[in-house]
N, C-alpha and C positions, 0 to 999 in steps of 0.2 A: 361442433366446433371448425373453423376456418384453416386453411393451409395456404401456404404457397411453397412453390418450385424455386428454389434457385440455381442458375445454369452450375456446373463443375468448374470452377476456378482453383489456380494454384495457388496456394498461400505459403511464402517462405516462413522458414521456422529460425526464430532470432536466436533462442536459447534453450537450452534443458535444463529444466529443474527438477529437484525430488519435491519442493513445495512451491505452489504458488498461490499467492494472497491477493486478493482482489480487494480494495479498499485500505486506506490509510487512517481511517479512524481510530478509535482508542482499541478495539477487539482485532481489527485486523494488523494496526502495531505490534500487539501482544502477542499475536499467533506467529505472526514473522519472526520475533526476538523469541520466542520459543523453540520453535523450528531450526532457527539458525544456531541457536547455542545447545542444541543434538546433534550438530555435526551437517546439518542438510543443507543442500544448498537453495537458497530461497531465494525467491523474485515477489518482491512488493510492488503492485501496481494500484495507481492513483489515478483517476477521470482527472480531476483537475490538480495545476499546481501545487503542490506539497504544502506552501507556506499560505495558500487560500482555500483548500479543498478541507476536506473531512477535518482532517489532523487538526488544520487552524482552526476549525469551528468549534473544536471542543474546548479551546482556550478563550471561550466567551461565556462570561457567566451572566443569568439573567438576561441573556439578549441584549445588554448593551454594553456592560463594562469587560475590560478584558482582563483576565486573569494574568498573573505573572508567573506565563509560562513561553520558554525561548522553544519555538518549534523547531530551530536549527540542531536545538540540543539532541531533541528526540531523534533526529536524522545522525546527527553525530554516533550515537547509540548505536542504532541499527547497523549502521555501517561499521562500528568497530566490531558488530557481532556477526558480521559478514553478510548480511542483506543487502541485497542489489534492489535500488529504488528505481520505479519507472513510472 
């Protein structure tokens, strides 16, 4: 197996959380919501814009027709539970 060595660098810590969830797809949203409901400081990060990334991709049925899913409602519920979205 090949490897590489990266020079040491300083990386700022933007926030300290109890739970970091990577990916705002169905599983990530569910995990973030469950953690926040248990009182844990939760950060949910998504590589893409929340409205066009994985969370929005689940709103497509058969690869063509959009389902009647309002992604902004998912965001509202996550925020209401205390999840920070990034």
